[in-house]
N, CA and C of each residue as an Amber inpcrd file, in Angstrom:
protein
   378
  25.5220000  35.5180000  22.9040000  24.9790000  35.2610000  21.5800000
  25.9740000  34.5200000  20.6950000  27.1420000  35.1050000  20.5060000
  28.1460000  34.4300000  19.6850000  28.5860000  33.1390000  20.3520000
  28.9370000  32.1820000  19.5390000  29.4420000  30.9140000  20.0360000
  30.6890000  31.1850000  20.8770000  30.7610000  30.6460000  22.0930000
  31.9040000  30.9420000  22.9560000  33.2000000  30.2310000  22.5580000
  33.1440000  29.2970000  21.6160000  34.3630000  28.5760000  21.2340000
  35.2990000  29.4810000  20.4480000  36.5590000  29.0870000  20.3870000
  37.5470000  29.8390000  19.6210000  37.2930000  29.6460000  18.1340000
  37.4540000  30.7090000  17.3580000  37.2220000  30.5590000  15.9180000
  38.3520000  29.7960000  15.2240000  37.9860000  29.1010000  14.1780000
  38.9780000  28.4500000  13.3180000  39.8320000  29.5250000  12.6680000
  40.9860000  29.1300000  12.1560000  41.9140000  30.0330000  11.4570000
  42.3310000  31.2080000  12.3430000  42.2500000  31.0180000  13.6800000
  42.5870000  32.0770000  14.6370000  41.8180000  33.3630000  14.3380000
  40.6160000  33.2080000  13.8000000  39.7680000  34.3640000  13.5230000
  39.9460000  34.9830000  12.1510000  40.8440000  34.4260000  11.3490000
  41.0160000  34.9530000   9.9910000  39.8390000  34.5240000   9.1210000
  39.4920000  35.3700000   8.1830000  38.3560000  35.1310000   7.2910000
  38.7390000  34.1430000   6.1890000  38.0430000  33.0020000   6.0880000
  38.4050000  32.0270000   5.0500000  38.2200000  32.5490000   3.6230000
  37.3120000  33.4740000   3.4260000  37.0560000  34.0210000   2.0850000
  38.2120000  34.9080000   1.6160000  38.8120000  35.6550000   2.5410000
  39.8800000  36.6040000   2.1810000  41.0620000  35.9130000   1.5120000
  41.3800000  34.6920000   1.9360000  42.4940000  33.9710000   1.3110000
  42.2690000  33.8480000  -0.1960000  41.0360000  33.6210000  -0.5850000
  40.7110000  33.3860000  -1.9920000  40.5120000  34.6910000  -2.7590000
  39.8130000  35.6510000  -2.1610000  39.4760000  36.8920000  -2.8570000
  40.6650000  37.8430000  -2.8970000  41.3730000  37.9640000  -1.7860000
  42.4750000  38.9270000  -1.6840000  43.8480000  38.2830000  -1.7780000
  43.8850000  36.9420000  -1.7230000  45.1340000  36.1830000  -1.6700000
  45.9980000  36.6250000  -0.4900000  45.3320000  36.9610000   0.6030000
  46.0360000  37.2810000   1.8340000  45.1030000  37.0530000   3.0130000
  45.6790000  36.7570000   4.1710000  44.8410000  36.5750000   5.3510000
  44.3670000  37.9240000   5.8850000  43.1050000  37.9720000   6.2790000
  42.5470000  39.1640000   6.9300000  41.7310000  38.7030000   8.1140000
  41.8870000  39.3920000   9.2270000  41.1360000  39.0100000  10.4090000
  39.6580000  39.3090000  10.2010000  38.8480000  38.3070000  10.5680000
  37.4070000  38.4940000  10.5090000  36.9190000  39.2330000  11.7380000
  35.6290000  39.5670000  11.7250000  35.0030000  40.2690000  12.8430000
  33.9750000  39.3280000  13.4660000  33.9230000  39.3340000  14.7880000
  33.0480000  38.3880000  15.4890000  31.5760000  38.6070000  15.1760000
  31.1960000  39.8040000  14.7100000  29.7750000  40.0050000  14.3820000
  29.3630000  39.3060000  13.0790000  30.3430000  38.9350000  12.2660000
  30.0600000  38.1760000  11.0360000  30.6100000  36.7680000  11.2300000
  29.7670000  35.8480000  11.6090000  30.2570000  34.4940000  11.8820000
  29.2920000  33.4430000  11.3740000  29.8350000  32.2780000  11.1410000
  29.0600000  31.0930000  10.7700000  29.7000000  29.9010000  11.4550000
  28.9100000  28.8720000  11.6320000  29.4840000  27.6120000  12.0740000
  29.2560000  26.5990000  10.9590000  30.2570000  25.7810000  10.7760000
  30.1640000  24.7060000   9.7890000  30.8680000  23.4940000  10.3650000
  30.1990000  22.3780000  10.3350000  30.7690000  21.1310000  10.8360000
  31.2530000  21.2960000  12.2820000  30.4960000  22.0680000  13.0610000
  30.8260000  22.2750000  14.4650000  31.9440000  23.2620000  14.7310000
  32.4350000  23.9270000  13.6910000  33.5410000  24.8780000  13.8460000
  33.0630000  26.2920000  13.5360000  33.5900000  27.2350000  14.2840000
  33.2250000  28.6380000  14.1730000  34.1920000  29.3720000  13.2460000
  33.6460000  30.1780000  12.3400000  34.4590000  30.9780000  11.4150000
  34.0150000  32.4330000  11.4900000  34.9860000  33.3550000  11.4380000
  34.7090000  34.7870000  11.3900000  34.9790000  35.2980000   9.9740000
  34.2640000  36.3830000   9.6220000  34.3720000  36.9440000   8.2750000
  34.5830000  38.4480000   8.3240000  35.1410000  38.9910000   7.2480000
  35.4110000  40.4220000   7.1840000  34.1390000  41.2250000   6.9350000
  33.1130000  40.5830000   6.3670000  31.8730000  41.2920000   6.0540000
  30.7120000  40.3100000   5.9740000  29.5160000  40.8500000   5.9420000
  28.3430000  40.0050000   5.7820000  28.3590000  39.3280000   4.4070000
  28.8720000  40.0340000   3.4010000  28.9630000  39.4530000   2.0520000
  29.8710000  38.2220000   2.0630000  30.9970000  38.3160000   2.7700000
  31.9190000  37.1770000   2.8700000  31.2460000  36.0140000   3.5810000
  30.4940000  36.3130000   4.6360000  29.7630000  35.2720000   5.3670000
  28.7570000  34.5760000   4.4460000  28.0240000  35.3620000   3.6800000
  27.0270000  34.7920000   2.7720000  27.6900000  33.9170000   1.7070000
  28.8340000  34.3510000   1.2130000  29.5740000  33.5690000   0.2150000
  30.0030000  32.2240000   0.8120000  30.5160000  32.2540000   2.0240000
  30.9210000  31.0290000   2.7210000  29.7220000  30.1090000   2.9110000
  28.6110000  30.6760000   3.3600000  27.4230000  29.8680000   3.6540000
  26.8870000  29.1520000   2.4130000  27.1410000  29.7060000   1.2360000
  26.6900000  29.0630000  -0.0150000  27.4460000  27.7700000  -0.2910000
  28.7450000  27.7480000   0.0520000  29.5800000  26.5930000  -0.2790000
  30.7720000  26.4970000   0.6760000  30.5350000  26.1560000   1.9500000
  31.6340000  26.1560000   2.9190000  32.7810000  25.2170000   2.5660000
  32.4810000  24.0840000   1.9520000  33.5370000  23.1150000   1.6100000
  34.6030000  23.7300000   0.7070000  34.2110000  24.7110000  -0.0800000
  35.1520000  25.3700000  -0.9940000  36.1940000  26.1850000  -0.2300000
  35.8240000  26.6710000   0.9500000  36.6590000  27.6460000   1.6580000
  37.3640000  27.1140000   2.9010000  36.8980000  26.0050000   3.4590000
  37.5510000  25.5190000   4.6800000  38.9330000  24.9540000   4.3390000
  39.8710000  25.0670000   5.2710000  41.2180000  24.5730000   4.9780000
  41.2840000  23.0480000   4.9060000  42.1990000  22.5780000   4.1060000
  42.4340000  21.1380000   3.9740000  42.9180000  20.5610000   5.3040000
  42.7160000  19.2700000   5.4560000  43.2350000  18.4930000   6.5950000
  42.7570000  19.0280000   7.9490000  41.5050000  19.4870000   7.9690000
  40.9390000  19.9620000   9.2260000  41.6640000  21.1620000   9.7960000
  42.4170000  21.8650000   8.9480000  43.1610000  23.0370000   9.3900000
  44.5460000  22.7320000   9.9210000  44.9650000  21.4760000   9.8630000
  46.3270000  21.1200000  10.2840000  47.3320000  21.4910000   9.1930000
  48.5930000  21.5450000   9.5500000  49.6640000  21.8680000   8.6060000
  49.7410000  20.8200000   7.4950000  49.6820000  21.2810000   6.2530000
  49.7160000  20.3700000   5.1030000  51.0550000  19.6340000   5.0110000
  52.1520000  20.3290000   5.2660000  53.4470000  19.6570000   5.2030000
  53.5170000  18.5870000   6.2870000  53.0830000  18.9130000   7.4760000
  53.0490000  17.9370000   8.5550000  52.2420000  16.7100000   8.1710000
  51.0890000  16.9380000   7.5570000  50.2490000  15.8120000   7.1470000
  50.9710000  14.9560000   6.1140000  51.7900000  15.5720000   5.2780000
  52.5070000  14.8130000   4.2430000  53.5730000  13.8920000   4.8370000
  54.0090000  14.1970000   6.0670000  55.0160000  13.3550000   6.7310000
  54.4310000  12.6580000   7.9710000  53.1140000  12.5410000   7.9920000
  52.3860000  11.8610000   9.0740000  52.5980000  12.4910000  10.4440000
  52.6420000  13.8140000  10.4780000  52.7600000  14.5600000  11.7350000
  51.6240000  15.5740000  11.7930000  51.2000000  15.9140000  13.0070000
  50.1730000  16.9310000  13.1790000  50.8080000  18.1770000  13.7770000
  50.9080000  19.2190000  12.9560000  51.4640000  20.4880000  13.4000000
  50.3700000  21.5440000  13.3550000  50.3790000  22.4050000  14.3510000
  49.4680000  23.5500000  14.3760000  50.0200000  24.5770000  13.3780000
  49.2260000  24.9680000  12.3830000  49.7450000  25.9080000  11.3930000
  49.6610000  27.3580000  11.8590000  50.3900000  28.1940000  11.1780000
  50.2710000  29.6450000  11.3160000  49.2730000  30.0630000  10.2290000
  48.1350000  30.6510000  10.5880000  47.1200000  30.9620000   9.5760000
  47.5610000  32.0140000   8.5530000  48.6890000  32.6680000   8.8070000
  49.1870000  33.6230000   7.8060000  50.1460000  32.9570000   6.8220000
  50.4600000  31.6860000   7.0420000  51.3740000  30.9320000   6.1810000
  50.5340000  29.9250000   5.3970000  50.1960000  30.2770000   4.1720000
  49.2190000  29.4910000   3.4160000  49.5570000  29.4250000   1.9350000
  48.8750000  28.5290000   1.2730000  48.9900000  28.4120000  -0.1770000
  47.6590000  27.8620000  -0.6900000  47.2010000  28.3990000  -1.7930000
  45.9990000  27.8660000  -2.4310000  46.4530000  27.0260000  -3.6160000
  46.0510000  25.7670000  -3.6010000  46.4320000  24.8150000  -4.6470000
  45.1540000  24.2410000  -5.2270000  44.9720000  24.4020000  -6.5170000
  43.7790000  23.8850000  -7.1970000  42.4920000  24.2670000  -6.4700000
  42.4230000  25.5280000  -6.0310000  41.2040000  26.0320000  -5.4150000
  40.9620000  25.5830000  -3.9860000  41.9790000  25.0240000  -3.3310000
  41.8330000  24.5630000  -1.9440000  42.8670000  25.2720000  -1.0710000
  42.4640000  25.6470000   0.1460000  43.3350000  26.3450000   1.0900000
  44.1460000  25.3460000   1.9020000  45.4700000  25.5220000   1.8770000
  46.3920000  24.6990000   2.6630000  47.1360000  25.6260000   3.6140000
  47.2330000  25.2210000   4.8710000  47.9220000  25.9980000   5.8930000
  49.2240000  25.3040000   6.2870000  50.1820000  26.0980000   6.7820000
  51.5080000  25.5690000   7.0870000  52.0440000  26.1360000   8.4010000
  52.7750000  25.2930000   9.1150000  53.4820000  25.6860000  10.3260000
  54.5010000  26.7700000   9.9930000  54.6530000  27.7170000  10.8940000
  55.7480000  28.6810000  10.7790000  56.1010000  29.1440000  12.1770000
  57.3670000  28.9480000  12.5330000  57.8730000  29.4370000  13.8110000
  59.3350000  29.8260000  13.6330000  60.0300000  30.0850000  14.7150000
  61.4290000  30.5310000  14.6130000  62.3310000  29.4980000  13.9520000
  62.0110000  28.2130000  14.1170000  62.8730000  27.1550000  13.5710000
  62.4550000  26.6700000  12.1800000  61.1610000  26.7210000  11.8880000
  60.6670000  26.0380000  10.6930000  59.6390000  26.8620000   9.9380000
  59.7990000  26.9060000   8.6310000  58.7600000  27.4280000   7.7460000
  58.3490000  26.2520000   6.8620000  57.2430000  25.6030000   7.2370000
  56.8210000  24.3890000   6.5360000  56.4100000  24.6600000   5.0920000
  55.9540000  25.8670000   4.7830000  55.6230000  26.2010000   3.3920000
  56.8960000  26.2120000   2.5520000  57.9690000  26.7330000   3.1060000
  59.2660000  26.7270000   2.4110000  59.6990000  25.2770000   2.1310000
  59.5630000  24.4230000   3.1460000  59.9180000  23.0070000   2.9660000
  59.0410000  22.3590000   1.8970000  57.7540000  22.6360000   1.9480000
  56.7840000  22.1010000   0.9730000  57.1810000  22.5080000  -0.4440000
  57.5100000  23.7930000  -0.6020000  57.8360000  24.3150000  -1.9370000
  59.1360000  23.7450000  -2.4980000  60.0010000  23.2210000  -1.6370000
  61.2510000  22.6030000  -2.0950000  61.0280000  21.1670000  -2.5680000
  59.8920000  20.5950000  -2.1860000  59.5720000  19.2030000  -2.5230000
  58.7530000  19.1460000  -3.8090000  58.4880000  17.9350000  -4.2570000
  57.5680000  17.6970000  -5.3720000  56.1520000  17.8680000  -4.8060000
  55.4840000  18.9460000  -5.2080000  54.1770000  19.2630000  -4.6260000
  53.1510000  18.1510000  -4.8420000  53.1360000  17.5610000  -6.0140000
  52.1760000  16.4800000  -6.2870000  52.3980000  15.3120000  -5.3290000
  53.6580000  15.0000000  -5.0640000  53.9890000  13.9080000  -4.1460000
  53.5720000  14.2720000  -2.7150000  53.8460000  15.5150000  -2.3040000
  53.4470000  15.9740000  -0.9670000  51.9280000  15.8960000  -0.8040000
  51.2060000  16.3550000  -1.8190000  49.7410000  16.3100000  -1.7620000
  49.2380000  14.8690000  -1.6750000  49.8060000  13.9970000  -2.4810000
  49.3820000  12.5910000  -2.4740000  49.6220000  11.9700000  -1.0920000
  50.7980000  12.2200000  -0.5140000  51.1070000  11.6920000   0.8180000
  50.1730000  12.2810000   1.8710000  49.9760000  13.5960000   1.8150000
  49.1100000  14.2600000   2.8030000  47.6780000  13.7380000   2.6970000
  47.1820000  13.5870000   1.4800000  45.8160000  13.0790000   1.2820000
  45.6800000  11.6610000   1.8230000  46.6720000  10.8370000   1.5480000
  46.6550000   9.4440000   2.0230000  46.6850000   9.4150000   3.5540000
  47.5670000  10.2140000   4.1520000  47.6890000  10.2400000   5.6070000
  46.4320000  10.8050000   6.2660000  45.8320000  11.8130000   5.6530000
  44.6040000  12.3930000   6.1920000  43.4660000  11.3580000   6.1260000
  43.3970000  10.6800000   5.0220000  42.3510000   9.6590000   4.8640000
  42.5220000   8.5560000   5.9190000  43.7420000   8.1230000   6.1530000
  44.0190000   7.1080000   7.1790000  43.5930000   7.6260000   8.5540000
  43.9160000   8.8810000   8.8190000  43.5990000   9.4910000  10.1090000
  42.0900000   9.5940000  10.3050000  41.3740000  10.0080000   9.2710000
  39.9330000  10.2220000   9.4200000  39.1510000   8.9220000   9.3820000
  39.7580000   7.8660000   8.8570000  39.0890000   6.5550000   8.8210000
  39.3280000   5.7800000  10.1090000  40.3430000   6.1810000  10.8640000
  40.6990000   5.4360000  12.0920000  39.6310000   5.5580000  13.1590000
């Protein structure tokens, strides 16, 4: 019954980032697909909220690392390493060597966003 593909955000609920300001794992019984991608939610209420306006809740840059996008690189983000900027969810790489959110926060955020948006637009237009 459930879509056999892997869920976006490694199964974390996109609504929880906004409501709780923290990542929470969704449950496979509460799911939606949007733009061909599968999302899990913590509750039916969260699923219904997402279904009303999915664009509000999906991560920027197709779920790629925002810092990576700002430097024209594609990094797989850690879904627990995030920041909400102007009502949009941004995800960041985090591993033993690098915390991309830390790097992002040391930079001029407006400049990083402008670069990431430009690079994403180039990528999606190609």
